[in-house]
BALONU-28279 format. One record per residue (C-alpha): residue number from 1; residue in one letter; x, y, z. Coordinates in nm, 3 decimals, always signed. Each point is the difference from the previous one (the first is absolute). Layout:
# BALONU-28279
+-----+---+---------+---------+---------+
:   k : r :      c1 :      c2 :      c3 :
+-----+---+---------+---------+---------+
: NUM : a :       X :       Y :       Z :
...
+-----+---+---------+---------+---------+
***
This chain:
# BALONU-28279
+-----+---+---------+---------+---------+
:   k : r :      c1 :      c2 :      c3 :
+-----+---+---------+---------+---------+
:   1 : m :  -2.201 : +14.235 :  +6.446 :
:   2 : s :  +0.308 :  +0.029 :  -0.223 :
:   3 : s :  +0.164 :  -0.313 :  -0.139 :
:   4 : a :  +0.371 :  -0.068 :  +0.040 :
:   5 : t :  +0.056 :  +0.113 :  -0.361 :
:   6 : d :  -0.190 :  +0.325 :  +0.057 :
:   7 : a :  +0.199 :  +0.066 :  +0.317 :
:   8 : e :  +0.331 :  -0.054 :  -0.178 :
:   9 : k :  -0.100 :  +0.236 :  -0.282 :
:  10 : a :  -0.114 :  +0.267 :  +0.246 :
:  11 : r :  +0.322 :  -0.033 :  +0.201 :
:  12 : e :  +0.213 :  +0.039 :  -0.315 :
:  13 : i :  -0.188 :  +0.317 :  -0.097 :
:  14 : a :  +0.035 :  +0.144 :  +0.349 :
:  15 : d :  +0.372 :  -0.080 :  +0.014 :
:  16 : r :  +0.051 :  +0.175 :  -0.335 :
:  17 : m :  -0.188 :  +0.310 :  +0.117 :
:  18 : q :  +0.208 :  +0.014 :  +0.318 :
:  19 : a :  +0.322 :  -0.025 :  -0.197 :
:  20 : e :  -0.111 :  +0.271 :  -0.242 :
:  21 : t :  -0.097 :  +0.230 :  +0.288 :
:  22 : k :  +0.341 :  -0.049 :  +0.159 :
:  23 : a :  +0.182 :  +0.057 :  -0.332 :
:  24 : r :  -0.168 :  +0.336 :  -0.059 :
:  25 : g :  +0.067 :  +0.112 :  +0.358 :
:  26 : g :  -0.363 :  +0.012 :  +0.109 :
:  27 : a :  -0.127 :  -0.055 :  +0.353 :
:  28 : f :  -0.025 :  -0.369 :  +0.082 :
:  29 : t :  -0.376 :  +0.026 :  +0.054 :
:  30 : d :  -0.069 :  +0.151 :  -0.345 :
:  31 : w :  -0.042 :  -0.338 :  -0.167 :
:  32 : f :  -0.307 :  -0.092 :  +0.208 :
:  33 : e :  -0.216 :  +0.258 :  -0.175 :
:  34 : e :  +0.142 :  -0.104 :  -0.337 :
:  35 : l :  -0.082 :  -0.365 :  +0.067 :
:  36 : y :  -0.363 :  +0.063 :  +0.098 :
:  37 : a :  -0.054 :  +0.242 :  -0.288 :
:  38 : k :  +0.140 :  -0.235 :  -0.262 :
:  39 : a :  -0.189 :  -0.299 :  +0.141 :
:  40 : d :  -0.314 :  +0.193 :  -0.097 :
:  41 : g :  -0.247 :  -0.218 :  +0.186 :
:  42 : d :  +0.179 :  -0.333 :  -0.057 :
:  43 : a :  +0.075 :  -0.133 :  +0.349 :
:  44 : a :  +0.213 :  -0.280 :  -0.146 :
:  45 : l :  +0.264 :  +0.267 :  -0.077 :
:  46 : v :  +0.026 :  +0.101 :  +0.368 :
:  47 : p :  +0.226 :  -0.247 :  +0.186 :
:  48 : w :  -0.201 :  +0.030 :  +0.322 :
:  49 : g :  -0.338 :  +0.044 :  -0.174 :
:  50 : d :  -0.160 :  -0.322 :  +0.126 :
:  51 : q :  -0.344 :  +0.166 :  +0.030 :
:  52 : e :  -0.061 :  -0.157 :  +0.340 :
:  53 : p :  +0.102 :  +0.095 :  +0.353 :
:  54 : r :  +0.339 :  -0.118 :  +0.121 :
:  55 : q :  +0.009 :  -0.335 :  +0.171 :
:  56 : g :  +0.175 :  +0.140 :  +0.307 :
:  57 : l :  -0.264 :  +0.267 :  +0.051 :
:  58 : v :  -0.285 :  -0.249 :  -0.037 :
:  59 : e :  +0.160 :  -0.231 :  +0.256 :
:  60 : w :  +0.064 :  +0.282 :  +0.246 :
:  61 : m :  -0.356 :  +0.132 :  -0.024 :
:  62 : v :  -0.157 :  -0.319 :  +0.137 :
:  63 : g :  -0.162 :  +0.099 :  +0.330 :
:  64 : r :  +0.108 :  +0.364 :  -0.036 :
:  65 : p :  -0.288 :  +0.195 :  -0.159 :
:  66 : g :  +0.020 :  +0.376 :  +0.021 :
:  67 : a :  -0.174 :  +0.162 :  +0.294 :
:  68 : e :  -0.276 :  +0.246 :  -0.079 :
:  69 : g :  +0.152 :  +0.316 :  -0.142 :
:  70 : a :  +0.353 :  -0.144 :  -0.015 :
:  71 : k :  +0.208 :  +0.171 :  -0.268 :
:  72 : a :  +0.243 :  -0.197 :  -0.214 :
:  73 : l :  +0.258 :  +0.106 :  -0.255 :
:  74 : d :  +0.126 :  -0.227 :  -0.277 :
:  75 : v :  +0.352 :  +0.105 :  -0.103 :
:  76 : g :  +0.098 :  -0.048 :  -0.364 :
:  77 : c :  -0.349 :  -0.119 :  -0.087 :
:  78 : g :  +0.068 :  -0.087 :  -0.365 :
:  79 : l :  -0.315 :  -0.140 :  -0.158 :
:  80 : g :  -0.196 :  +0.030 :  +0.326 :
:  81 : d :  -0.074 :  -0.358 :  +0.105 :
:  82 : n :  +0.153 :  +0.025 :  +0.348 :
:  83 : a :  -0.177 :  +0.328 :  +0.069 :
:  84 : v :  -0.340 :  -0.138 :  -0.094 :
:  85 : f :  +0.067 :  -0.311 :  +0.208 :
:  86 : l :  +0.061 :  +0.225 :  +0.301 :
:  87 : e :  -0.323 :  +0.186 :  -0.071 :
:  88 : r :  -0.196 :  -0.325 :  -0.023 :
:  89 : n :  +0.135 :  -0.090 :  +0.342 :
:  90 : g :  -0.141 :  +0.306 :  +0.169 :
:  91 : y :  +0.258 :  +0.273 :  -0.049 :
:  92 : d :  -0.044 :  +0.356 :  -0.123 :
:  93 : v :  +0.274 :  -0.015 :  -0.263 :
:  94 : t :  +0.229 :  +0.246 :  -0.173 :
:  95 : a :  +0.234 :  -0.147 :  -0.262 :
:  96 : i :  +0.304 :  +0.180 :  -0.135 :
:  97 : d :  +0.244 :  -0.059 :  -0.282 :
:  98 : l :  +0.275 :  +0.207 :  -0.159 :
:  99 : s :  -0.135 :  -0.077 :  -0.347 :
: 100 : k :  -0.292 :  +0.209 :  -0.126 :
: 101 : s :  -0.074 :  -0.268 :  -0.259 :
: 102 : a :  -0.023 :  -0.267 :  +0.270 :
: 103 : i :  -0.242 :  +0.213 :  +0.202 :
: 104 : k :  -0.218 :  +0.066 :  -0.304 :
: 105 : w :  +0.002 :  -0.371 :  -0.086 :
: 106 : a :  -0.089 :  -0.113 :  +0.354 :
: 107 : a :  -0.279 :  +0.258 :  +0.033 :
: 108 : k :  -0.150 :  -0.120 :  -0.328 :
: 109 : r :  +0.021 :  -0.368 :  +0.099 :
: 110 : f :  -0.172 :  +0.067 :  +0.331 :
: 111 : a :  -0.235 :  +0.282 :  -0.095 :
: 112 : d :  -0.264 :  -0.130 :  +0.243 :
: 113 : s :  +0.242 :  -0.008 :  +0.291 :
: 114 : a :  +0.018 :  +0.267 :  +0.271 :
: 115 : v :  +0.381 :  -0.021 :  +0.003 :
: 116 : r :  +0.162 :  +0.339 :  -0.054 :
: 117 : f :  +0.266 :  -0.060 :  -0.265 :
: 118 : r :  +0.255 :  +0.278 :  +0.009 :
: 119 : q :  +0.330 :  +0.080 :  -0.167 :
: 120 : a :  +0.266 :  +0.078 :  +0.262 :
: 121 : d :  +0.377 :  -0.016 :  +0.032 :
: 122 : l :  +0.137 :  -0.165 :  +0.316 :
: 123 : f :  +0.309 :  +0.217 :  -0.034 :
: 124 : d :  -0.217 :  +0.312 :  +0.021 :
: 125 : l :  -0.300 :  -0.095 :  +0.213 :
: 126 : p :  -0.312 :  +0.220 :  +0.003 :
: 127 : e :  -0.044 :  +0.131 :  +0.355 :
: 128 : d :  -0.355 :  -0.130 :  +0.035 :
: 129 : l :  +0.127 :  -0.360 :  -0.027 :
: 130 : v :  +0.254 :  +0.027 :  +0.279 :
: 131 : g :  -0.105 :  -0.181 :  +0.318 :
: 132 : a :  -0.352 :  -0.052 :  -0.134 :
: 133 : f :  -0.043 :  -0.379 :  -0.018 :
: 134 : d :  -0.091 :  -0.277 :  +0.242 :
: 135 : l :  +0.148 :  -0.255 :  -0.241 :
: 136 : v :  +0.268 :  +0.055 :  -0.262 :
: 137 : h :  +0.055 :  -0.291 :  -0.238 :
: 138 : e :  +0.318 :  -0.030 :  -0.207 :
: 139 : t :  +0.066 :  -0.295 :  -0.230 :
: 140 : y :  +0.298 :  -0.004 :  -0.239 :
: 141 : t :  +0.070 :  +0.375 :  +0.004 :
: 142 : l :  +0.314 :  -0.016 :  +0.212 :
: 143 : q :  +0.146 :  -0.285 :  -0.203 :
: 144 : a :  -0.058 :  +0.188 :  -0.326 :
: 145 : l :  +0.247 :  +0.277 :  +0.086 :
: 146 : p :  +0.378 :  -0.022 :  +0.042 :
: 147 : e :  +0.157 :  +0.012 :  +0.343 :
: 148 : e :  +0.157 :  +0.343 :  -0.040 :
: 149 : i :  -0.338 :  +0.174 :  -0.018 :
: 150 : r :  -0.185 :  -0.214 :  +0.255 :
: 151 : p :  +0.070 :  +0.197 :  +0.322 :
: 152 : k :  -0.238 :  +0.280 :  -0.096 :
: 153 : l :  -0.253 :  -0.258 :  -0.114 :
: 154 : f :  +0.003 :  -0.168 :  +0.343 :
: 155 : e :  -0.053 :  +0.339 :  +0.162 :
: 156 : a :  -0.287 :  +0.091 :  -0.232 :
: 157 : i :  -0.185 :  -0.326 :  +0.058 :
: 158 : a :  +0.041 :  +0.029 :  +0.378 :
: 159 : d :  -0.126 :  +0.359 :  -0.012 :
: 160 : l :  -0.330 :  -0.114 :  -0.153 :
: 161 : v :  -0.099 :  -0.205 :  +0.306 :
: 162 : a :  -0.215 :  +0.166 :  +0.267 :
: 163 : p :  +0.104 :  -0.032 :  +0.367 :
: 164 : g :  -0.107 :  -0.347 :  +0.113 :
: 165 : g :  -0.057 :  -0.103 :  -0.362 :
: 166 : r :  +0.150 :  -0.298 :  -0.176 :
: 167 : l :  +0.231 :  -0.050 :  -0.294 :
: 168 : l :  -0.009 :  -0.323 :  -0.202 :
: 169 : v :  +0.306 :  -0.065 :  -0.218 :
: 170 : i :  +0.020 :  -0.292 :  -0.244 :
: 171 : t :  +0.317 :  -0.053 :  -0.200 :
: 172 : r :  +0.218 :  -0.255 :  -0.167 :
: 173 : s :  +0.272 :  -0.090 :  +0.249 :
: 174 : r :  +0.360 :  -0.117 :  +0.000 :
: 175 : a :  +0.237 :  -0.144 :  +0.257 :
: 176 : e :  +0.232 :  +0.231 :  +0.189 :
: 177 : g :  +0.312 :  +0.057 :  -0.208 :
: 178 : e :  -0.153 :  -0.144 :  -0.317 :
: 179 : a :  +0.063 :  +0.203 :  -0.314 :
: 180 : s :  -0.295 :  +0.185 :  -0.150 :
: 181 : d :  +0.009 :  +0.068 :  -0.373 :
: 182 : g :  -0.317 :  +0.181 :  -0.096 :
: 183 : p :  -0.239 :  +0.130 :  -0.073 :
: 184 : p :  -0.177 :  -0.122 :  +0.195 :
: 185 : w :  +0.234 :  +0.014 :  +0.298 :
: 186 : p :  -0.120 :  -0.246 :  +0.269 :
: 187 : l :  +0.052 :  +0.133 :  +0.351 :
: 188 : a :  +0.176 :  -0.161 :  +0.294 :
: 189 : k :  -0.174 :  +0.025 :  +0.338 :
: 190 : s :  +0.275 :  +0.230 :  +0.130 :
: 191 : q :  -0.083 :  +0.254 :  -0.272 :
: 192 : l :  -0.366 :  +0.007 :  +0.100 :
: 193 : d :  +0.109 :  +0.073 :  +0.357 :
: 194 : a :  +0.043 :  +0.358 :  -0.121 :
: 195 : f :  -0.368 :  +0.043 :  +0.094 :
: 196 : l :  +0.088 :  -0.064 :  +0.366 :
: 197 : s :  +0.188 :  +0.329 :  +0.016 :
: 198 : l :  -0.292 :  +0.188 :  -0.155 :
: 199 : g :  -0.254 :  -0.027 :  +0.280 :
: 200 : l :  -0.122 :  -0.352 :  -0.079 :
: 201 : r :  +0.015 :  -0.325 :  +0.192 :
: 202 : q :  -0.026 :  -0.346 :  -0.150 :
: 203 : l :  -0.319 :  -0.191 :  +0.082 :
: 204 : s :  +0.047 :  -0.310 :  -0.214 :
: 205 : l :  +0.221 :  -0.160 :  -0.263 :
: 206 : t :  -0.103 :  -0.275 :  -0.241 :
: 207 : k :  +0.228 :  -0.178 :  -0.246 :
: 208 : t :  -0.175 :  -0.138 :  -0.307 :
: 209 : i :  +0.082 :  -0.155 :  -0.338 :
: 210 : e :  -0.189 :  +0.109 :  -0.310 :
: 211 : v :  +0.007 :  -0.226 :  -0.306 :
: 212 : k :  +0.004 :  +0.191 :  -0.329 :
: 213 : p :  -0.164 :  -0.120 :  -0.326 :
: 214 : d :  +0.339 :  -0.115 :  -0.129 :
: 215 : g :  +0.054 :  -0.216 :  +0.309 :
: 216 : r :  +0.245 :  +0.228 :  +0.181 :
: 217 : q :  -0.030 :  -0.002 :  +0.380 :
: 218 : i :  +0.049 :  +0.352 :  +0.135 :
: 219 : p :  +0.053 :  +0.060 :  +0.373 :
: 220 : h :  -0.199 :  +0.289 :  +0.148 :
: 221 : l :  -0.026 :  +0.185 :  +0.327 :
: 222 : r :  -0.325 :  +0.141 :  +0.138 :
: 223 : i :  +0.054 :  +0.234 :  +0.293 :
: 224 : e :  -0.256 :  +0.196 :  +0.199 :
: 225 : y :  +0.109 :  +0.307 :  +0.195 :
: 226 : q :  -0.176 :  +0.247 :  +0.229 :
: 227 : k :  +0.066 :  +0.374 :  +0.027 :
: 228 : t :  +0.098 :  +0.082 :  +0.358 :
: 229 : c :  +0.042 :  +0.375 :  -0.028 :
+-----+---+---------+---------+---------+
***
């Protein structure tokens, strides 16, 4: 696990890459590939590269193993820890990330895993992924992108869920009306309600606090939805 000093260094590097991408007029998502490529196997240089599954996913999974043959998709898989955690809990897992370097890195780390690590762009989804999954897991992808480009992201994530399937979203949260100066951009509950107009109904909502290595207490939301159509 990264120390507070490592996390601060990684965050500074990421912030600089984002600023440089914006200055040269590139797409906002371009810097993700640059970050993974330049990290070159050093997880301490990836702000979210904890090399363990996310706390919220681990907590949610208690008592919820995957049924036989259940297909799961891990969105924005990064270094692959969440995807492999899903696999170890009974799911047939596909894991996608925009960054080719992240996918290569994750596949190397978990070479003995049956997880299918695959490069894919949520803004241009491959047809074979649409509506194909009994469980779609998304942690920290929505909060990593600015509000003006989120509507299509909500739609893409909802499109991945099979009829009757579930969507698990875990994100940093903020109070309604509270300013959000990112990245990351914590989400208010009302923003996540966008999923309710995309064929999903809310099954549960859990508010949690995660304590970071530097002592910060970060509020989170964990929401489970079900595809109704």
